[in-house]
C-alpha positions, -999 to +999 in steps of 0.1 A: -225+306+304-207+327+278-215+362+268-227+350+233-252+326+249-265+353+273-268+377+244-288+351+224-310+343+254-318+380+259-324+385+222-349+356+220-366+366+253-371+401+239-386+387+206-409+363+225-420+390+250-427+415+222-448+388+205-468+383+237-472+420+240-484+423+205-508+394+210-522+411+241-527+444+223-543+428+193-566+407+214-578+439+232-582+458+200-601+432+179-619+412+207-624+438+233-660+430+240-654+393+243-624+397+266-644+422+288-673+397+290-649+369+300-633+391+327-665+406+340-678+371+348-651+368+374-647+405+385-675+429+386-657+459+371-668+487+348-654+489+313-634+520+321-616+503+350-610+472+327-595+494+300-573+513+324-561+481+341-551+465+308-535+497+295-514+500+327-505+463+324-494+467+288-473+498+298-457+479+327-449+449+305-434+470+278-412+489+302-401+455+318-392+442+283-371+472+276-354+472+310-349+435+314-343+423+279-336+449+252-313+473+271-291+445+285-290+429+250-277+461+234-253+467+263-238+432+256-237+440+219-217+472+226-193+456+251-184+426+229 
């Protein structure tokens, strides 16, 4: 695998992951009640815990995207 291929893979992974993150965020903003009803059928949790869990998940996912995709992508851009 060449550096150009790896850089391309990291770039597209970052784009796809940011799209998933945006989809998750928009789903919680515009369909919060529906998503909560769906999850509360499986797990009996209060809405505050639901919101905190999703917020923590979004934060973790965003940090993972930066650490695992975007920073290595820019490091390869700088090196080559």
